[in-house]
C-alpha positions as CSV (number, residue, x, y, z in Angstrom):
1,X,10.4,15.2,8.4
2,X,12.4,18.3,9.0
3,X,13.2,20.5,6.0
4,X,16.9,20.5,5.1
5,X,18.8,23.5,3.6
6,X,20.8,22.7,0.5
7,X,22.2,23.9,-2.9
8,X,20.0,24.9,-5.8
9,X,22.6,24.2,-8.5
10,X,21.2,21.1,-10.1
11,X,17.6,19.8,-10.5
12,X,15.6,16.8,-11.7
13,X,12.2,18.1,-12.3
14,X,11.0,19.9,-9.2
15,X,13.7,18.3,-7.0
16,X,17.0,19.9,-6.0
17,X,19.9,17.4,-6.3
18,X,22.5,17.3,-3.5
19,X,25.4,14.9,-3.0
20,X,25.8,11.5,-4.5
21,X,24.6,8.5,-2.5
22,X,25.6,5.7,-4.7
23,X,26.0,4.4,-8.2
24,X,24.9,1.0,-9.8
25,X,24.4,-0.6,-13.1
26,X,21.2,1.4,-13.9
27,X,22.2,4.9,-12.8
28,X,23.3,7.2,-10.0
29,X,21.4,8.0,-6.7
30,X,21.5,11.5,-5.3
31,X,20.1,12.9,-2.2
32,X,17.5,15.5,-3.1
33,X,14.9,18.0,-1.7
34,X,11.3,18.3,-2.7
35,X,9.5,21.6,-2.9
36,X,8.8,21.5,0.8
37,X,12.5,21.0,1.7
38,X,12.0,17.4,2.6
39,X,14.7,14.8,1.9
40,X,14.2,12.2,-0.9
41,X,16.4,9.8,-2.8
42,X,16.5,10.5,-6.6
43,X,17.7,7.7,-8.9
44,X,18.7,9.1,-12.3
45,X,18.8,6.5,-15.0
46,X,21.8,6.1,-17.3
47,X,21.6,7.9,-20.7
48,X,21.9,4.6,-22.6
49,X,18.7,3.5,-21.0
50,X,17.0,6.7,-21.5
51,X,17.3,6.6,-25.3
52,X,15.3,3.4,-25.5
53,X,11.6,4.1,-26.0
54,X,10.6,0.6,-25.0
55,X,12.4,0.9,-21.7
56,X,10.6,4.2,-20.9
57,X,7.2,2.5,-21.5
58,X,8.1,-0.5,-19.4
59,X,9.5,1.7,-16.7
60,X,6.3,3.7,-16.6
61,X,4.3,0.6,-16.0
62,X,6.8,-0.6,-13.4
63,X,6.5,2.7,-11.5
64,X,2.7,2.5,-11.5
65,X,3.0,-0.9,-9.8
66,X,5.9,0.1,-7.5
67,X,3.8,3.0,-6.1
68,X,1.4,0.4,-4.6
69,X,4.1,-1.0,-2.2
70,X,3.7,0.4,1.3
71,X,5.6,-1.0,4.1
72,X,7.9,0.3,6.9
73,X,10.5,-2.2,5.5
74,X,10.6,-0.8,2.0
75,X,11.8,2.6,0.6
76,X,8.5,3.4,-1.2
77,X,8.4,5.1,-4.6
78,X,7.1,8.6,-4.2
79,X,7.4,10.0,-7.6
80,X,8.9,9.5,-11.1
81,X,9.2,11.2,-14.5
82,X,9.9,8.7,-17.3
83,X,9.4,11.3,-19.9
84,X,12.3,13.5,-18.8
85,X,15.4,13.8,-20.9
86,X,17.0,11.7,-18.3
87,X,14.3,9.6,-16.6
88,X,14.4,9.4,-12.7
89,X,12.6,7.7,-9.9
90,X,12.1,9.3,-6.5
91,X,12.0,7.2,-3.3
92,X,11.8,7.7,0.5
93,X,15.2,8.9,1.8
94,X,16.6,6.3,4.2
95,X,18.9,7.7,7.0
96,X,20.8,4.5,7.8
97,X,23.8,2.4,7.0
98,X,24.0,-0.2,4.2
99,X,24.0,-3.8,5.6
100,X,27.4,-4.5,3.9
101,X,29.1,-1.6,5.5
102,X,27.6,-2.5,8.9
103,X,28.9,-6.1,8.7
104,X,32.3,-5.1,7.5
105,X,32.7,-2.5,10.1
106,X,31.2,-4.2,13.1
107,X,31.2,-8.0,12.1
108,X,28.3,-10.4,11.4
109,X,25.0,-10.1,13.2
110,X,23.8,-12.6,15.7
111,X,21.0,-13.3,18.1
112,X,18.1,-10.8,18.2
113,X,19.8,-8.5,15.6
114,X,20.0,-11.3,13.1
115,X,16.3,-12.3,13.7
116,X,15.3,-8.8,13.4
117,X,17.0,-8.4,10.0
118,X,15.7,-11.7,8.6
119,X,12.2,-11.1,9.7
120,X,12.1,-7.6,8.5
121,X,13.4,-8.5,5.1
122,X,10.8,-11.3,4.8
123,X,8.1,-8.7,5.7
124,X,9.5,-6.4,2.9
125,X,9.2,-9.2,0.3
126,X,5.6,-9.9,1.4
127,X,4.8,-6.2,0.7
128,X,6.7,-6.1,-2.6
129,X,5.3,-9.4,-3.9
130,X,1.8,-8.5,-2.8
131,X,1.9,-5.4,-5.2
132,X,3.0,-7.6,-8.1
133,X,6.7,-6.6,-8.0
134,X,9.8,-8.7,-8.1
135,X,12.9,-7.0,-6.8
136,X,15.3,-9.2,-8.7
137,X,18.4,-7.7,-7.0
138,X,18.1,-8.2,-3.3
139,X,21.6,-8.0,-1.8
140,X,23.5,-6.4,1.3
141,X,24.0,-3.1,-0.5
142,X,20.2,-2.8,-1.2
143,X,19.4,-3.1,2.5
144,X,19.6,-0.2,4.8
145,X,19.7,-0.6,8.6
146,X,17.8,2.1,10.5
147,X,18.4,1.5,14.2
148,X,19.0,-2.1,13.5
149,X,15.7,-2.5,11.4
150,X,16.1,-3.3,7.7
151,X,14.6,-1.2,4.9
152,X,14.8,-2.5,1.3
153,X,15.8,0.0,-1.5
154,X,16.0,0.0,-5.2
155,X,13.2,-2.4,-6.0
156,X,11.3,-2.9,-9.3
157,X,13.5,-0.9,-11.7
158,X,15.6,-4.0,-12.6
159,X,12.5,-5.6,-14.0
160,X,12.1,-2.8,-16.7
161,X,15.8,-2.9,-17.5
162,X,15.9,-6.7,-17.8
163,X,12.7,-6.8,-19.9
164,X,14.1,-4.5,-22.5
165,X,17.3,-6.6,-22.8
166,X,19.6,-3.6,-22.3
167,X,22.3,-5.3,-20.6
168,X,25.7,-5.4,-22.1
169,X,27.2,-8.5,-23.6
170,X,28.1,-10.9,-20.9
171,X,26.3,-8.9,-18.2
172,X,23.1,-9.8,-16.4
173,X,20.7,-7.8,-14.2
174,X,21.7,-9.0,-10.7
175,X,24.8,-9.4,-8.4
176,X,26.8,-12.6,-8.5
177,X,26.4,-14.5,-5.3
178,X,23.0,-13.2,-4.6
179,X,21.0,-13.9,-7.8
180,X,19.1,-17.1,-8.3
181,X,20.2,-19.7,-10.8
182,X,17.1,-19.1,-12.9
183,X,18.5,-15.7,-13.8
184,X,21.8,-17.2,-14.9
185,X,19.9,-19.8,-17.0
186,X,17.9,-17.0,-18.8
187,X,14.5,-18.1,-17.3
188,X,11.9,-15.4,-16.3
189,X,12.4,-14.9,-12.6
190,X,9.4,-14.7,-10.3
191,X,9.0,-14.0,-6.6
192,X,11.2,-17.0,-5.7
193,X,14.2,-15.4,-7.0
194,X,13.8,-12.8,-4.2
195,X,13.4,-15.5,-1.6
196,X,16.8,-16.7,-3.0
197,X,18.3,-13.2,-2.5
198,X,16.8,-13.1,0.9
199,X,18.7,-16.3,2.0
200,X,22.0,-15.1,0.4
201,X,21.6,-11.6,2.1
202,X,20.8,-13.1,5.6
203,X,23.7,-15.6,5.1
204,X,26.1,-12.6,4.5
205,X,24.6,-10.8,7.6
206,X,25.2,-14.1,9.7
207,X,28.7,-15.1,8.6
208,X,30.1,-12.0,6.7
209,X,30.3,-13.6,3.3
210,X,28.0,-14.8,0.5
211,X,27.0,-18.5,0.6
212,X,28.7,-18.9,-2.8
213,X,31.9,-17.1,-1.8
214,X,33.9,-14.6,-4.0
215,X,36.2,-14.7,-6.8
216,X,35.8,-14.5,-10.6
217,X,32.3,-14.2,-12.1
218,X,32.7,-17.7,-13.7
219,X,33.7,-19.4,-10.4
220,X,30.8,-17.8,-8.4
221,X,28.3,-18.7,-11.2
222,X,29.6,-22.2,-11.2
223,X,29.0,-22.6,-7.5
224,X,25.6,-21.2,-7.8
225,X,24.8,-23.6,-10.5
226,X,26.1,-26.5,-8.4
227,X,23.4,-25.7,-5.8
228,X,25.8,-26.3,-2.8
229,X,25.9,-23.2,-0.7
230,X,28.6,-22.8,2.0
231,X,26.6,-22.0,5.3
232,X,29.4,-22.9,7.7
233,X,28.9,-20.6,10.8
234,X,25.2,-19.9,10.3
235,X,23.2,-20.4,13.6
236,X,21.5,-23.9,13.8
237,X,18.1,-22.3,14.2
238,X,18.5,-20.5,10.9
239,X,20.4,-23.1,8.8
240,X,17.4,-25.2,7.6
241,X,15.4,-22.3,6.4
242,X,18.4,-20.8,4.6
243,X,19.0,-24.1,2.8
244,X,15.3,-24.3,1.8
245,X,15.4,-20.8,0.4
246,X,18.6,-21.5,-1.5
247,X,17.2,-24.5,-3.3
248,X,18.2,-24.5,-7.0
249,X,14.6,-25.3,-8.0
250,X,12.5,-22.2,-7.5
251,X,9.4,-24.2,-6.9
252,X,10.9,-25.9,-3.8
253,X,11.7,-22.6,-2.1
254,X,9.3,-21.3,0.6
255,X,7.2,-18.3,-0.2
256,X,7.8,-14.9,1.4
257,X,4.8,-15.3,3.7
258,X,6.1,-18.6,4.8
259,X,9.4,-17.0,5.6
260,X,7.6,-14.6,7.9
261,X,5.8,-17.4,9.6
262,X,9.0,-19.3,10.2
263,X,10.9,-16.3,11.4
264,X,8.2,-15.5,13.9
265,X,8.3,-19.1,15.1
266,X,12.1,-18.8,15.5
267,X,12.0,-15.7,17.8
268,X,10.1,-12.6,18.9
269,X,7.9,-10.8,16.4
270,X,9.7,-8.2,14.2
271,X,10.2,-5.0,16.4
272,X,8.9,-1.7,15.1
273,X,11.3,1.0,14.1
274,X,12.8,3.0,16.9
275,X,11.3,6.4,17.6
276,X,14.4,8.2,16.1
277,X,13.6,6.6,12.8
278,X,9.8,7.2,12.7
279,X,10.1,10.5,10.7
280,X,11.4,8.6,7.7
281,X,8.1,6.6,7.3
282,X,5.3,8.5,5.5
283,X,2.6,6.0,6.6
284,X,3.3,3.5,9.4
285,X,-0.4,2.3,9.4
286,X,-0.4,1.2,5.8
287,X,-0.9,-2.6,5.4
288,X,1.8,-4.7,4.0
289,X,-0.7,-7.2,2.5
290,X,-2.7,-6.0,-0.5
291,X,-4.9,-7.5,-3.1
292,X,-3.4,-8.5,-6.4
293,X,-3.4,-5.9,-9.2
294,X,-5.7,-8.0,-11.1
295,X,-8.4,-7.4,-8.6
296,X,-8.3,-3.6,-9.2
297,X,-8.3,-4.2,-12.9
298,X,-11.5,-6.3,-12.6
299,X,-13.1,-3.6,-10.5
300,X,-12.2,-1.0,-13.1
301,X,-13.9,-2.9,-15.8
302,X,-16.9,-3.5,-13.7
303,X,-17.1,0.2,-13.0
304,X,-16.9,1.1,-16.6
305,X,-19.5,-1.5,-17.4
306,X,-21.8,0.0,-14.8
307,X,-21.3,3.5,-16.2
308,X,-22.1,2.3,-19.7
309,X,-25.3,0.5,-18.4
310,X,-26.4,3.8,-16.7
311,X,-26.2,5.6,-20.0
312,X,-28.9,3.2,-21.4
313,X,-31.4,4.8,-18.9
314,X,-30.0,8.3,-18.9
315,X,-28.5,8.9,-22.3
316,X,-27.9,12.6,-22.0
317,X,-26.8,12.9,-18.4
318,X,-24.9,9.6,-18.5
319,X,-23.2,10.5,-21.8
320,X,-22.2,14.0,-20.4
321,X,-20.9,12.3,-17.2
322,X,-18.9,9.7,-19.1
323,X,-17.3,12.5,-21.2
324,X,-16.4,14.4,-18.0
325,X,-15.1,11.2,-16.4
326,X,-13.0,10.5,-19.5
327,X,-11.5,13.9,-19.4
328,X,-10.8,13.6,-15.7
329,X,-9.2,10.2,-16.0
330,X,-7.0,11.2,-19.0
331,X,-5.9,14.4,-17.3
332,X,-4.9,12.5,-14.2
333,X,-3.1,9.7,-16.2
334,X,-1.2,12.4,-18.2
335,X,-0.3,14.3,-15.0
336,X,1.0,11.2,-13.3
337,X,2.9,9.7,-16.2
338,X,4.3,12.9,-17.9
339,X,4.1,15.9,-15.7
340,X,5.9,14.8,-12.6
341,X,2.9,15.0,-10.3
342,X,3.8,13.2,-7.0
343,X,1.5,10.5,-5.8
344,X,2.2,9.9,-2.2
345,X,-1.4,9.8,-0.9
346,X,-4.9,9.0,-2.4
347,X,-5.7,12.7,-2.1
348,X,-2.8,13.8,-4.4
349,X,-3.9,11.1,-6.9
350,X,-7.5,12.3,-6.8
351,X,-6.3,15.9,-7.4
352,X,-3.7,14.8,-10.1
353,X,-5.6,16.5,-12.9
354,X,-5.1,19.9,-11.3
355,X,-1.3,19.5,-11.4
356,X,-1.0,19.1,-15.3
357,X,-2.1,17.5,-18.4
358,X,-5.4,19.4,-18.6
359,X,-4.8,21.0,-22.0
360,X,-3.4,17.8,-23.4
361,X,-6.3,15.6,-22.1
362,X,-8.8,18.1,-23.5
363,X,-7.1,17.9,-26.9
364,X,-7.1,14.1,-26.7
365,X,-10.8,14.0,-25.8
366,X,-11.9,15.5,-29.0
367,X,-10.8,12.5,-31.2
368,X,-11.9,10.2,-28.5
369,X,-15.5,11.6,-28.5
370,X,-15.4,11.6,-32.3
371,X,-14.3,8.0,-32.4
372,X,-16.9,6.9,-29.8
373,X,-19.7,8.9,-31.7
374,X,-18.8,7.2,-35.0
375,X,-18.9,3.7,-33.3
376,X,-22.1,4.5,-31.6
377,X,-23.7,5.8,-34.8
378,X,-22.5,2.7,-36.6
379,X,-24.1,0.5,-34.0
380,X,-27.4,2.5,-34.0
381,X,-27.7,2.5,-37.8
382,X,-27.0,-1.2,-38.0
383,X,-29.7,-1.9,-35.4
384,X,-32.2,0.5,-37.2
385,X,-31.6,-1.2,-40.6
386,X,-32.0,-4.6,-39.2
387,X,-35.2,-3.7,-37.3
388,X,-36.5,-1.9,-40.3
389,X,-36.1,-5.0,-42.5
390,X,-37.9,-7.0,-39.8
391,X,-40.6,-4.4,-39.6
392,X,-40.2,-3.9,-35.9
393,X,-38.4,-0.6,-35.3
394,X,-38.1,0.1,-31.5
395,X,-36.4,3.5,-31.0
396,X,-35.9,2.7,-27.3
397,X,-33.7,-0.3,-27.8
398,X,-31.7,1.4,-30.5
399,X,-31.1,4.5,-28.2
400,X,-29.9,2.2,-25.3
401,X,-27.3,0.3,-27.3
402,X,-26.2,3.4,-29.0
403,X,-25.6,5.1,-25.7
404,X,-23.9,2.0,-24.1
405,X,-21.5,1.7,-27.0
406,X,-20.7,5.5,-26.9
407,X,-19.9,5.3,-23.1
408,X,-17.8,2.2,-23.4
409,X,-15.8,3.4,-26.3
410,X,-14.9,6.7,-24.4
411,X,-13.6,4.8,-21.4
412,X,-12.3,1.5,-22.6
413,X,-12.5,1.1,-26.3
414,X,-9.8,-0.6,-28.4
415,X,-6.4,1.1,-27.7
416,X,-8.0,3.4,-25.1
417,X,-5.8,2.8,-22.1
418,X,-5.5,6.0,-20.1
419,X,-8.9,6.0,-18.4
420,X,-8.5,2.4,-17.4
421,X,-5.0,2.9,-16.1
422,X,-5.9,5.9,-14.0
423,X,-9.0,4.2,-12.6
424,X,-7.0,1.3,-11.5
425,X,-4.6,3.8,-9.7
426,X,-7.6,5.5,-8.0
427,X,-9.1,2.2,-6.8
428,X,-5.7,1.0,-5.6
429,X,-5.1,4.1,-3.7
430,X,-8.6,4.4,-2.2
431,X,-9.0,0.7,-1.3
432,X,-5.5,-0.1,0.1
433,X,-6.2,-3.3,1.9
434,X,-8.2,-6.5,1.4
435,X,-11.1,-5.6,3.5
436,X,-11.4,-2.1,2.0
437,X,-11.2,-3.6,-1.5
438,X,-13.8,-6.2,-0.7
439,X,-16.2,-3.5,0.5
440,X,-15.4,-1.3,-2.6
441,X,-15.9,-4.3,-4.8
442,X,-19.3,-5.2,-3.3
443,X,-20.5,-1.6,-3.7
444,X,-19.2,-1.3,-7.2
445,X,-20.8,-4.6,-8.2
446,X,-24.2,-3.7,-6.6
447,X,-24.3,-0.4,-8.5
448,X,-23.2,-2.0,-11.7
449,X,-25.9,-4.8,-11.5
450,X,-28.5,-2.2,-10.5
451,X,-27.5,-0.1,-13.6
452,X,-27.6,-3.1,-15.8
453,X,-31.1,-4.1,-14.6
454,X,-32.4,-0.6,-14.9
455,X,-31.0,-0.3,-18.4
456,X,-32.7,-3.6,-19.5
457,X,-36.1,-2.9,-18.1
458,X,-36.6,0.9,-18.2
459,X,-37.0,3.0,-21.2
460,X,-34.5,5.8,-21.9
461,X,-35.0,9.2,-20.2
462,X,-33.6,12.2,-21.9
463,X,-34.1,14.7,-19.2
464,X,-33.3,17.6,-19.2
465,X,-33.8,17.4,-23.0
466,X,-37.1,16.3,-24.7
467,X,-37.1,12.8,-26.3
468,X,-35.4,12.7,-29.7
469,X,-38.6,11.7,-31.6
470,X,-40.3,14.8,-30.2
471,X,-37.5,17.0,-31.2
472,X,-37.4,15.4,-34.8
473,X,-41.2,15.7,-35.1
474,X,-41.0,19.4,-34.1
475,X,-38.2,20.0,-36.7
476,X,-40.3,18.3,-39.3
477,X,-43.3,20.5,-38.5
478,X,-41.0,23.6,-38.8
479,X,-39.7,22.4,-42.0
480,X,-43.2,21.9,-43.4
481,X,-44.3,25.4,-42.3
482,X,-41.2,26.9,-43.9
483,X,-41.9,25.2,-47.2
484,X,-45.6,26.3,-47.0
485,X,-44.5,29.8,-46.4
486,X,-42.1,29.9,-49.2
487,X,-44.6,28.4,-51.6
């Protein structure tokens, strides 16, 4: 992207704020410039949302998930600061025209232009849903056309707002005419609500109006509840798919991948963005389909389990490594969540601790190490007492379990979330598609199993320190010599 000159009168964190782009129920959007002079879109959340601590926590979790979405048909989240006085979310800046403006200015789309829009929006939903995100407010104003190719904007934030129930009396998160009946009925919306929004948006593009018309809120909601959309004027090749996607029952609507299949069957494959729009895409090679977030969480736990098992064999080196890893992961989590560190690439995420949060994570590590040390001491003491009563004291077994408990408590003990959270981010950034995730999973599982087997069958090695019993024996000899000398 080409750097752009601009005013330096207002800022949101490190971003210079320029002209207003738009305003919605959750805040205002401004064009901005990052530290390199590249254009971004900065969404500033409304003050009444910012004062709600629960909303900030939910938004932080949503932003973590939203960062995983990578698609040429989605304006990806580049950065966010949910701890600022006025929280903001930064996305890729789209140089295009909103779908509603295009249709009103030039008339409804048809033929190849309509196929391109419908297929591109379906591809966007595949990427969004694949990352575990539900848009919840897909509509013509949230679709930008770049050389005729759609790019979805403003996704994910509505989830955090709706979850905190911050809507005004009589107001819902969504736009009448484009939101599914499940939202109106107060049910928890899933990916099917975006399929509904897809159909309503494509209908608008095809005939220039919502499938449920306009008018008062009550009349539009009543038509939605009736389940009888007006698709008069929609091309015959598109009509059956739109009706299926507008089913009142979410379970009867096709999935986003099914929409992609049907659209490809209806016409040529979705074209790529024109060369003039290439500069707006940070990563055209990123895959749209990704593993579920649960997969990365499982891999994080397996990694932590393997690290803990390694400490059974190498208590000193393993324990020191776990403490260092705990500091690194805490610093990265603090930098990403609180210090406005952008996470556009895996490299920036790996280096996130250098951008901020180091002092805070060091301070947080002191009680964490103390907490883990007390837990490990309690476990070791309990094992010693039990074996002493049984008359079979085995210092090796006690040492192993003490080291394992210490390592686990540092990285994943009760209410210890920062290391796991940052580890999930790292795994998600480094293994970005299903094949890479499968390879990473096999490697992590093999290492974890190897560490567990070694921890079970091998005695603990204290290198570069001598074994504790030798140290204790030497201290006892020194004490005896001192008492003898004093006597």
